[in-house]
C-alpha positions as CSV (number, residue, x, y, z in Angstrom):
1,M,137.1,121.1,77.0
2,K,133.8,119.3,77.1
3,R,132.0,122.4,75.7
4,I,134.4,122.6,72.7
5,Y,133.7,118.9,72.1
6,W,129.9,119.4,72.1
7,I,130.2,122.5,70.0
8,V,132.2,120.6,67.4
9,I,129.8,117.6,67.5
10,S,126.8,120.0,67.2
11,L,128.4,121.8,64.2
12,L,129.1,118.4,62.5
13,F,125.4,117.4,63.1
14,I,124.1,120.7,61.7
15,V,126.4,120.5,58.6
16,N,125.4,116.9,58.1
17,C,121.7,117.5,58.4
18,S,121.7,120.7,56.3
19,K,121.5,118.8,52.9
20,N,118.1,119.1,51.4
21,E,116.4,115.7,51.0
22,T,115.0,116.7,47.6
23,E,118.4,117.8,46.3
24,E,120.0,114.6,47.6
25,K,117.4,112.5,45.9
26,I,118.3,114.2,42.6
27,Q,122.0,113.7,43.1
28,L,121.6,110.0,44.0
29,N,119.5,109.5,40.9
30,K,122.1,111.2,38.7
31,I,124.9,109.0,40.3
32,V,122.9,105.8,39.9
33,S,122.1,106.8,36.2
34,A,125.8,107.3,35.5
35,V,126.7,104.0,37.0
36,L,124.0,102.1,35.1
37,K,125.0,103.9,31.9
38,Y,128.7,102.9,32.5
39,E,127.7,99.3,33.1
40,S,125.4,99.2,30.1
41,N,128.3,100.4,27.9
42,R,130.9,98.2,29.6
43,N,128.7,95.1,29.1
44,A,127.2,96.1,25.8
45,L,123.6,96.0,27.1
46,K,120.9,97.7,25.0
47,D,117.5,99.0,26.2
48,N,117.8,97.4,29.6
49,I,115.3,97.8,32.4
50,Y,117.2,97.4,35.7
51,L,115.5,95.8,38.7
52,V,116.8,97.6,41.8
53,N,116.3,96.9,45.5
54,P,115.0,100.2,46.9
55,E,116.8,99.8,50.2
56,L,120.2,101.5,50.2
57,L,123.3,99.7,51.5
58,K,124.8,101.6,54.4
59,L,128.4,102.6,53.9
60,T,130.2,104.0,56.9
61,I,133.6,105.6,57.0
62,Y,136.1,103.7,59.1
63,T,139.3,105.3,60.3
64,P,142.0,102.6,60.9
65,S,144.4,102.7,63.8
66,L,148.2,103.3,63.2
67,K,148.7,99.5,63.8
68,E,146.2,98.6,61.1
69,I,147.8,101.1,58.6
70,S,151.2,99.7,59.3
71,G,150.0,96.1,58.9
72,E,150.6,95.0,62.5
73,E,146.9,94.4,63.1
74,P,144.2,93.4,60.6
75,G,141.3,95.7,60.2
76,P,137.7,94.7,60.0
77,P,136.4,93.2,56.7
78,P,136.0,95.9,54.0
79,F,132.5,95.0,53.1
80,F,131.2,96.3,56.5
81,N,132.7,99.7,56.1
82,K,135.0,101.8,53.9
83,S,138.4,102.6,55.2
84,I,139.1,106.3,54.7
85,V,142.7,105.4,53.7
86,R,141.5,103.1,50.9
87,L,139.0,105.7,49.7
88,L,141.6,108.5,49.6
89,D,144.1,106.1,47.8
90,F,141.3,105.1,45.3
91,K,140.8,108.8,44.4
92,K,144.5,109.4,44.4
93,S,144.0,112.7,46.2
94,K,146.9,115.1,46.1
95,S,148.2,116.3,49.4
96,E,146.4,119.6,49.4
97,E,143.1,117.9,48.5
98,R,143.5,115.0,51.0
99,K,142.7,117.1,54.1
100,S,139.6,118.6,52.6
101,D,138.5,115.1,51.3
102,S,139.2,113.6,54.7
103,L,137.1,116.1,56.5
104,N,134.2,115.7,54.1
105,L,134.3,111.9,54.3
106,L,134.4,111.8,58.1
107,T,131.2,113.9,58.4
108,Q,129.1,111.5,56.4
109,N,128.3,108.5,58.6
110,N,124.6,109.3,58.7
111,Y,123.1,109.5,55.2
112,I,119.9,111.5,54.7
113,L,118.1,108.8,52.6
114,D,117.3,105.1,53.6
115,S,116.0,104.1,50.2
116,L,116.2,104.9,46.5
117,K,113.3,107.0,45.3
118,V,113.4,106.9,41.5
119,D,113.1,110.1,39.6
120,D,111.5,109.0,36.3
121,K,113.0,111.9,34.4
122,I,116.5,110.8,35.2
123,N,116.1,107.0,35.6
124,F,113.3,105.9,33.3
125,N,115.0,102.5,33.0
126,I,114.7,101.5,36.7
127,K,112.0,99.3,38.2
128,L,112.0,99.1,42.0
129,A,111.8,95.5,43.3
130,H,109.0,94.2,45.5
131,K,109.7,92.2,48.6
132,E,109.4,88.8,46.9
133,E,111.8,90.0,44.1
134,V,114.3,91.0,46.8
135,D,113.9,87.7,48.7
136,H,114.4,85.7,45.5
137,P,116.8,87.9,43.4
138,I,117.1,87.4,39.7
139,K,119.2,90.1,38.1
140,L,118.8,92.4,41.1
141,Y,120.9,95.5,41.7
142,Q,121.3,97.2,45.1
143,F,123.1,100.5,45.5
144,S,124.8,102.0,48.6
145,N,124.6,105.6,49.8
146,P,127.1,107.8,48.0
147,L,130.1,109.1,49.9
148,Y,131.1,112.6,48.8
149,F,134.8,113.5,48.8
150,N,134.0,117.2,48.0
151,D,131.6,118.9,45.6
152,K,133.3,117.3,42.7
153,F,133.8,113.6,43.5
154,A,131.7,110.8,45.0
155,Y,132.0,107.1,45.7
156,I,129.2,104.6,45.5
157,E,128.9,100.8,45.5
158,Y,126.4,98.3,44.1
159,K,125.7,94.6,44.5
160,Y,124.4,92.6,41.7
161,R,122.7,89.3,42.5
162,D,121.3,86.6,40.2
163,T,120.0,83.6,42.1
164,S,123.1,82.3,43.8
165,F,125.7,84.4,42.0
166,G,126.7,87.8,43.3
167,I,129.2,90.5,42.4
168,G,129.9,94.0,43.7
169,F,131.7,97.1,42.4
170,G,132.8,100.4,43.8
171,Y,132.8,103.5,41.6
172,L,134.6,106.8,41.8
173,L,132.6,109.5,40.0
174,E,133.4,113.0,39.0
175,K,130.7,115.7,38.8
176,Q,130.7,117.5,35.4
177,K,130.0,121.2,34.8
178,D,126.5,120.4,33.6
179,G,125.7,118.6,36.9
180,T,125.9,115.1,35.6
181,W,128.2,112.5,37.0
182,L,130.9,110.5,35.1
183,V,132.5,107.3,36.2
184,K,136.3,107.8,36.6
185,D,137.4,104.5,38.1
186,I,136.0,101.2,39.2
187,V,137.1,98.5,41.7
188,N,135.7,95.0,42.4
189,T,134.4,94.8,46.0
190,F,133.4,91.1,46.1
191,I,132.3,88.1,44.0
192,T,130.6,84.8,45.0
């Protein structure tokens, strides 16, 4: 039984580490570009340069207990992790997709990148913040690592801080046939 356990863990590790860092950098840049374009359109911003904290927020997948799902026990605060149940409900997965989405989400607790490395061809309107700009934020964005449901959907969050004000959003994105990402749904994650 222990051998099977270690084989499964090893396979998950190999699958998780098999993503190419360069390809992931490109995908992350495309996802960030889609979110910023969506926000620019939603807030009627024109020709904006976005100041972005290069450090990625770490999203981890949390699997709640049956008592937490039934409401008998409270779960941990949602800003520390993402409940797999909430993510699947947010995507509104059909029953046949739900199993595949669940397995993909559960293998992603170690993300390949720690920071955003801007690809100027994709995100020409991003300026990475320096330490003093991060410590004293004025119109500063910070993105999380994306969580991939399958090859077609992803979830990412960002925090926006402007001195003492802060707000966060989560985005469900769908990959288009041309390789770009399109925001399909949005949820508010916090506000100060």
